[in-house]
C-alpha positions as CSV (number, residue, x, y, z in Angstrom):
1,M,87.7,-39.8,3.9
2,V,89.1,-40.6,0.5
3,D,88.9,-44.5,-0.2
4,I,92.6,-44.9,-1.3
5,K,91.9,-48.2,-3.1
6,S,89.2,-46.7,-5.1
7,A,91.2,-43.7,-6.2
8,K,94.0,-45.7,-7.4
9,R,91.5,-48.0,-9.3
10,Q,90.1,-44.8,-10.8
11,S,93.5,-43.2,-11.6
12,I,94.0,-46.2,-13.9
13,S,90.6,-46.5,-15.5
14,M,90.6,-45.9,-19.3
15,T,89.8,-42.0,-19.9
16,A,87.0,-41.2,-22.5
17,Q,89.7,-40.7,-25.4
18,Q,91.1,-44.2,-24.4
19,T,87.9,-45.7,-24.8
20,D,87.0,-44.0,-28.1
21,L,90.2,-45.2,-29.8
22,K,89.7,-48.8,-28.7
23,E,86.0,-48.7,-29.7
24,H,87.2,-46.9,-33.3
25,I,89.6,-49.7,-33.4
26,Q,86.9,-52.2,-33.0
27,S,84.3,-50.8,-35.1
28,R,82.9,-52.3,-38.4
29,E,83.8,-49.5,-40.2
30,F,87.5,-49.6,-39.3
31,F,87.6,-53.1,-39.8
32,N,86.3,-52.5,-43.5
33,Q,88.8,-49.6,-44.1
34,I,91.6,-52.0,-42.9
35,N,90.2,-55.0,-45.3
36,N,90.1,-52.6,-48.3
37,A,93.7,-51.2,-47.4
38,L,95.9,-54.3,-46.9
39,P,97.5,-55.5,-50.0
40,K,97.0,-59.4,-51.1
41,G,98.9,-61.6,-48.6
42,D,98.4,-63.6,-45.8
43,L,97.6,-60.8,-43.5
44,T,94.1,-60.6,-42.6
45,A,92.1,-57.7,-41.4
46,K,91.3,-59.6,-38.3
47,R,94.8,-60.2,-37.5
48,Y,95.8,-56.9,-38.2
49,I,93.3,-55.4,-35.9
50,S,94.5,-57.6,-33.1
51,A,97.8,-56.3,-33.5
52,C,96.8,-52.8,-33.4
53,L,94.9,-53.6,-30.1
54,T,98.0,-55.0,-28.8
55,A,100.2,-52.1,-30.0
56,I,97.8,-49.7,-27.9
57,A,97.9,-51.9,-24.8
58,V,101.9,-52.3,-24.8
59,T,102.5,-48.5,-25.9
60,P,100.0,-46.6,-23.5
61,K,101.4,-43.4,-24.9
62,L,99.7,-44.1,-28.0
63,Q,96.2,-43.7,-26.2
64,Q,97.3,-40.2,-25.2
65,C,97.7,-39.1,-28.6
66,N,95.2,-37.6,-31.0
67,I,92.8,-40.2,-32.2
68,N,92.9,-39.4,-35.7
69,S,96.8,-39.4,-35.7
70,V,96.8,-43.0,-34.3
71,L,94.2,-44.2,-36.9
72,K,96.0,-42.8,-39.7
73,A,99.4,-44.2,-38.9
74,M,97.6,-47.7,-38.3
75,M,96.0,-47.2,-41.8
76,E,99.4,-46.4,-43.2
77,S,100.9,-49.4,-41.9
78,A,98.0,-51.6,-43.2
79,R,98.5,-50.2,-46.5
80,Y,102.1,-51.5,-46.6
81,G,100.9,-55.1,-44.9
82,L,103.1,-54.6,-41.9
83,E,102.1,-55.3,-38.4
84,P,102.7,-52.4,-36.2
85,N,104.6,-52.7,-32.9
86,S,104.6,-56.7,-33.2
87,P,107.6,-58.8,-32.1
88,L,108.3,-59.2,-36.0
89,S,110.0,-55.7,-35.9
90,E,107.9,-54.8,-39.2
91,A,106.9,-51.2,-38.3
92,A,106.7,-49.0,-35.5
93,L,103.7,-46.6,-34.2
94,I,105.7,-43.8,-32.3
95,P,104.2,-41.3,-30.2
96,F,105.8,-37.9,-30.9
97,G,104.0,-35.3,-28.7
98,N,100.4,-35.5,-29.5
99,N,100.8,-37.1,-32.7
100,V,101.8,-40.8,-33.8
101,Q,104.6,-41.3,-36.8
102,F,104.7,-44.4,-38.8
103,L,107.9,-45.8,-39.1
104,I,109.0,-48.7,-41.6
105,E,111.7,-51.0,-39.5
106,Y,114.3,-52.9,-41.9
107,R,112.8,-56.1,-41.6
108,G,109.5,-54.5,-42.9
109,L,111.4,-53.3,-45.9
110,M,112.9,-56.7,-46.5
111,K,109.4,-58.3,-46.3
112,L,108.5,-55.6,-49.0
113,A,111.4,-56.9,-51.2
114,W,110.4,-60.4,-50.8
115,N,106.7,-59.6,-51.5
116,T,107.7,-58.4,-54.9
117,G,108.4,-62.1,-56.0
118,M,111.8,-60.8,-57.8
119,L,113.9,-62.1,-55.4
120,K,115.7,-65.7,-55.0
121,T,117.9,-64.3,-52.2
122,L,118.2,-61.4,-49.9
123,D,121.4,-61.0,-47.5
124,F,123.2,-58.3,-45.6
125,D,126.4,-58.4,-43.4
126,K,129.5,-56.2,-42.2
127,V,132.9,-56.3,-43.6
128,C,135.8,-56.7,-41.0
129,E,139.5,-56.3,-41.0
130,N,140.3,-60.1,-40.7
131,D,137.4,-61.2,-43.2
132,H,138.3,-62.3,-46.7
133,F,136.5,-59.9,-49.2
134,V,136.6,-58.9,-52.7
135,Y,134.4,-56.1,-54.4
136,K,135.5,-55.3,-57.9
137,K,133.7,-53.6,-60.7
138,T,134.9,-54.7,-64.4
139,T,133.7,-54.7,-67.9
140,K,132.8,-58.2,-67.5
141,G,130.7,-57.4,-64.3
142,I,131.0,-57.2,-60.6
143,E,133.3,-59.6,-58.7
144,F,132.1,-60.2,-55.1
145,E,133.3,-62.7,-52.6
146,H,132.9,-62.6,-49.1
147,T,134.4,-65.2,-46.3
148,P,133.9,-64.0,-42.7
149,N,136.4,-65.0,-40.4
150,L,135.1,-67.5,-37.8
151,L,138.2,-69.0,-36.6
152,T,139.4,-65.8,-34.9
153,D,138.2,-62.4,-34.1
154,R,136.7,-60.6,-37.0
155,G,138.4,-57.4,-36.3
156,L,136.6,-53.8,-36.7
157,P,134.2,-53.7,-39.3
158,Y,135.0,-51.1,-42.4
159,A,132.1,-51.8,-44.9
160,Y,128.6,-52.9,-45.0
161,Y,126.6,-54.4,-47.9
162,A,123.3,-55.7,-48.8
163,L,122.8,-58.1,-51.9
164,A,119.9,-59.5,-53.7
165,E,119.7,-62.5,-56.1
166,L,117.2,-61.9,-58.6
167,K,114.8,-64.8,-60.2
168,N,116.0,-63.7,-63.6
169,G,119.4,-64.8,-62.9
170,G,120.8,-61.1,-62.2
171,V,122.5,-59.9,-58.7
172,A,121.9,-56.4,-57.2
173,Y,124.8,-55.1,-54.8
174,Q,124.9,-52.3,-52.5
175,V,128.1,-52.0,-50.9
176,M,129.0,-48.8,-48.5
177,S,132.2,-48.2,-46.6
178,K,131.9,-47.3,-43.0
179,D,133.2,-44.0,-43.6
180,D,130.2,-43.6,-46.5
181,V,127.6,-45.1,-44.1
182,I,128.8,-42.4,-41.3
183,K,128.6,-39.4,-43.8
184,H,125.0,-40.6,-45.0
185,A,123.8,-40.6,-41.3
186,K,125.4,-37.3,-40.4
187,Q,123.3,-35.9,-43.5
188,F,120.0,-37.3,-42.5
189,S,120.4,-37.8,-38.7
190,R,120.0,-34.4,-36.8
191,A,121.0,-35.8,-33.6
192,Y,123.8,-38.4,-35.0
193,S,126.1,-37.5,-32.2
194,T,123.7,-37.5,-29.2
195,K,124.5,-40.2,-26.7
196,S,120.8,-41.4,-27.2
197,S,120.9,-41.6,-30.8
198,P,120.9,-45.6,-32.0
199,W,123.8,-44.5,-34.2
200,Q,125.8,-44.4,-31.0
201,T,124.1,-47.3,-29.4
202,D,123.3,-49.8,-32.3
203,F,125.6,-48.7,-35.1
204,D,125.6,-52.2,-37.1
205,A,121.6,-52.2,-37.0
206,M,121.3,-48.6,-38.4
207,A,124.3,-49.4,-41.1
208,F,122.4,-52.6,-42.0
209,K,119.3,-50.6,-42.5
210,T,121.1,-48.1,-44.6
211,V,122.5,-50.4,-47.1
212,I,119.2,-52.3,-47.4
213,R,117.3,-49.0,-48.2
214,Q,119.9,-48.2,-50.5
215,L,119.7,-51.3,-52.3
216,C,115.7,-51.4,-52.6
217,D,115.7,-47.8,-53.7
218,K,118.8,-47.8,-56.2
219,K,119.8,-51.2,-57.4
220,L,116.4,-53.5,-57.4
221,P,114.2,-53.5,-60.6
222,K,111.2,-51.2,-60.7
223,A,107.9,-53.1,-60.8
224,T,104.3,-51.6,-61.4
225,T,102.8,-54.6,-59.4
226,E,101.0,-53.7,-56.2
227,H,104.0,-55.0,-53.9
228,G,106.4,-53.6,-56.4
229,I,105.0,-50.3,-55.9
230,L,104.6,-50.5,-52.2
231,M,108.4,-51.5,-51.8
232,N,109.5,-48.4,-54.1
233,E,107.7,-46.1,-52.1
234,A,108.9,-47.4,-48.8
235,A,112.6,-47.1,-50.1
236,H,112.2,-43.7,-50.5
237,I,110.9,-43.0,-46.9
238,D,113.9,-41.6,-44.9
239,D,113.3,-42.6,-41.3
240,F,116.4,-41.8,-39.3
241,P,114.8,-38.9,-37.6
242,E,112.0,-41.2,-36.5
243,D,114.7,-43.8,-35.4
244,E,115.8,-41.2,-33.1
245,V,112.3,-40.6,-31.6
246,R,111.5,-44.1,-31.2
247,H,114.9,-44.8,-29.4
248,T,114.2,-41.8,-26.8
249,V,110.5,-43.1,-26.3
250,I,111.8,-46.6,-25.5
251,Q,114.2,-45.0,-23.0
252,E,111.4,-42.8,-21.5
253,A,109.1,-45.9,-21.4
254,D,111.7,-48.2,-19.8
255,E,112.5,-45.3,-17.0
256,E,108.9,-45.2,-16.1
257,L,108.6,-49.2,-15.7
258,N,111.5,-48.7,-13.3
259,T,110.0,-46.0,-11.4
260,T,106.1,-46.6,-11.5
261,E,103.9,-49.2,-9.9
262,V,100.6,-49.9,-11.8
263,E,97.8,-51.5,-10.1
264,Y,95.7,-53.1,-13.0
265,Q,92.0,-53.2,-12.6
266,E,90.2,-56.5,-13.0
267,D,88.4,-55.8,-16.2
268,N,89.5,-56.5,-19.5
269,S,90.2,-53.1,-20.8
270,T,93.7,-53.9,-22.4
271,A,92.4,-57.0,-24.1
272,T,93.9,-57.8,-27.5
273,I,90.9,-59.9,-28.9
274,P,89.5,-58.6,-32.0
275,P,85.9,-58.0,-32.6
276,D,84.4,-61.2,-34.2
277,F,84.1,-60.1,-37.8
278,E,83.6,-62.4,-40.6
279,E,86.3,-61.8,-43.3
280,T,85.0,-60.0,-46.3
281,S,85.9,-61.4,-49.7
282,E,86.1,-59.1,-52.8
283,E,82.8,-60.4,-54.1
284,D,81.0,-59.4,-50.8
285,S,82.5,-56.0,-51.2
286,E,81.4,-55.5,-54.5
287,Q,77.9,-56.9,-53.9
288,E,77.8,-54.5,-50.7
289,Q,78.8,-51.5,-53.0
290,M,76.3,-52.4,-55.6
291,T,73.6,-52.7,-53.0
292,I,74.5,-49.2,-51.7
293,K,74.5,-47.5,-54.9
294,G,71.3,-49.3,-55.8
């Protein structure tokens, strides 16, 4: 007679592939690769690996994907210094079939812009029918003024913008009419009109992402610093198709959570505690390389 309780436990035990993925992430080799890939900043390799372990715990489909694809996406996210699948919403690892796609979200793009050290302020908003708005290009410069109507209904939005005040005193603007945003979306989004597309479910967020990306790509100064290069590269990544993939994956995950009951084992297979590695300094890394060469 089949032991039903035992069968249930076995059915949710980690597969060999899932175990291999977790072991790879917790390995010293992966730690060193992440440590070397991360740009200068507050994000440490230990914290990043903890974020990766959390990502595979809260997104089980990642554990079913090709291991090399998952690790590659994690390395790509580390190179930009963005935590994947975290509450910060900086970047996302999206299961797509057997592979994983890396996506920079608009908050991640804003972080990269801030990290360049060029900005004094960074803002974005929509312009509605009942707002006071002035955007005029003249030979003396750009006239820009926006006062949102907070006393009554703002009305329907008809434009979106992002602006950045530079530390050198200049100001960069990116203003797009709603029609221009829609035209841009239809050009890059293959499923713009589908019901599941985020363009239909959260148009404002997608419009904000569009103007921020255009601001970083076309209006902000180009810098040859490490963070400047990362921002320039990120601004050239057009991720509209991936947004739709993510939206679909999230919908499928919600449906599974609503229809499937999962009995967890008492082990710590989904624990997100990173391996207890000591942080490696640049001097230690150089010394280690000299030892290997010797």
